[in-house]
C-alpha positions in Angstrom: 0.0 0.0 0.0 1.5 3.3 -1.0 1.2 6.5 1.0 1.1 10.2 0.1 2.1 13.3 2.0 -0.3 16.3 2.0 -1.7 19.1 4.0 -4.0 17.9 6.7 -7.7 18.5 6.4 -10.3 18.8 9.2 -11.4 15.3 8.4 -7.9 14.0 9.3 -8.2 15.1 12.9 -9.7 11.8 14.2 -6.7 10.0 12.9 -4.3 12.6 14.3 -6.2 12.3 17.6 -5.6 8.6 17.7 -1.9 9.0 17.1 -1.5 11.8 19.6 -3.4 9.9 22.3 -1.4 6.7 21.7 1.8 8.8 22.2 0.4 10.3 25.4 -0.6 7.0 26.9 2.3 4.8 25.8 5.4 6.9 25.1 7.5 9.7 26.5 7.4 11.5 23.2 4.7 13.8 24.6 4.9 14.8 28.2 1.2 15.1 28.8 -0.3 12.4 30.9 -4.0 12.7 29.9 -5.5 12.0 26.5 -7.3 14.8 24.8 -10.6 14.9 22.9 -11.4 15.6 19.3 -12.3 19.3 20.1 -8.7 19.7 21.4 -7.2 18.5 18.1 -9.6 20.6 16.1 -8.7 23.7 18.0 -5.0 22.9 17.4 -5.7 22.5 13.7 -7.5 25.9 13.6 -4.7 27.6 15.6 -2.0 26.3 13.2 -4.1 27.4 10.2 -4.6 30.9 11.7 -0.8 31.2 12.3 -0.1 30.0 8.7 1.7 26.9 9.9 1.4 23.6 8.2 0.2 20.3 9.5 1.3 17.6 7.1 -0.1 14.0 7.1 1.1 10.8 5.6 -2.0 8.9 4.5 -3.0 5.7 2.7 -6.3 3.8 2.3 -6.2 2.9 6.0 -6.2 6.6 7.1 -3.6 8.8 8.7 -0.2 7.1 9.2 1.6 10.0 10.7 1.7 13.7 11.0 4.1 16.6 11.4 3.8 20.2 12.2 5.7 23.2 13.5 4.8 26.3 15.5 6.3 29.2 17.3 9.2 28.2 19.5 8.7 31.1 22.0 6.0 33.8 22.0 8.4 36.8 21.7 9.1 38.8 18.6 12.8 38.1 18.7 12.1 34.4 18.1 9.8 34.9 15.1 12.2 33.1 12.7 12.6 30.0 14.9 10.0 27.2 15.1 9.7 24.0 17.1 8.4 21.0 15.3 6.8 17.6 16.1 6.5 14.4 14.1 4.4 11.4 15.2 3.9 8.1 13.5 1.0 5.7 14.1 2.3 2.8 16.2 1.9 0.1 13.5 3.8 2.3 11.0 6.9 3.1 13.0 10.2 2.0 11.5 8.9 2.0 8.0 10.5 5.3 6.8 7.6 7.7 7.3 9.5 9.9 9.8 12.2 11.0 7.4 9.7 11.6 4.6 7.5 13.8 6.9 10.6 15.6 8.3 12.0 16.4 4.9 8.6 17.8 3.8 8.3 19.8 7.0 11.8 21.3 6.7 11.0 22.4 3.1 7.9 24.1 4.4 9.8 25.9 7.2 12.3 27.2 4.6 9.5 28.3 2.3 8.0 30.2 5.3 11.3 32.1 5.7 12.2 30.4 9.0 15.8 30.4 10.1 16.0 27.7 12.8 14.0 24.6 13.5 14.2 23.3 17.1 13.5 19.8 18.4 12.9 19.0 22.1 13.3 15.2 22.5 13.2 13.0 25.5 16.8 12.0 25.9 16.1 8.3 26.0 14.4 8.4 22.6 17.4 7.2 20.6 15.4 6.6 17.4 14.2 10.2 17.3 17.6 11.5 18.1 19.1 9.4 15.2 16.3 10.6 12.9 17.1 14.2 13.6 20.9 13.7 13.3 20.3 12.1 9.8 18.3 15.2 8.9 21.2 17.5 9.8 20.1 18.5 13.4 22.8 19.0 16.0 22.5 18.7 19.7 22.6 22.1 21.4 21.6 21.3 25.0 20.8 18.7 27.6 18.5 19.4 30.5 18.4 16.6 33.1 15.2 15.8 35.0 13.1 18.7 33.7 10.0 16.5 33.2 8.2 13.5 34.8 6.1 10.8 33.3 5.3 7.2 34.2 6.7 7.9 37.7 10.2 8.7 36.5 12.2 11.8 35.8 12.8 12.7 32.1 15.8 14.4 30.6 15.4 16.7 27.6 17.7 17.0 24.6 17.5 20.1 22.5 18.5 19.8 18.8 18.4 22.4 16.1 18.7 22.7 12.3 19.9 25.9 10.7 17.4 26.2 7.8 19.2 29.2 6.2 22.9 29.1 7.2 24.6 32.4 6.6 21.3 34.3 6.1 21.3 37.9 7.2 19.0 38.8 10.1 16.1 40.8 9.0 13.4 42.9 10.7 
């Protein structure tokens, strides 16, 4: 079964919700502990659309296989050229190469939006995500021990970043 990558539609939000809640309940990729409802993902979809930021989905005949998006890294004007991204793959599709495909498309979108830096905040024990980011050209820029908690244990955070436009002049 082949897949395609496209901009998410409102009708994709139930599939996105399932992937999101699976990550909440079963992984340390998302540091929330409680699942959300469809209204939450719909509001997130609308917020991204209002900001002009993409939500990309990988889809096939079975539905949404994974999604990727980015948003403002920090809510201050000086950070307007930096975004933080997320990529999540449906549990039965992990390890099949969708992560790099979604990441590549998302990076292209960030460049097209005139962004300068893409930031990743990854639970330090998530070796697969760290490797994925390294293969995409991200470098580790920081380690923050025990800044989060989930499943009754402290979590460390690894910051990585990709320079989207190396050598670009700062602009207003």
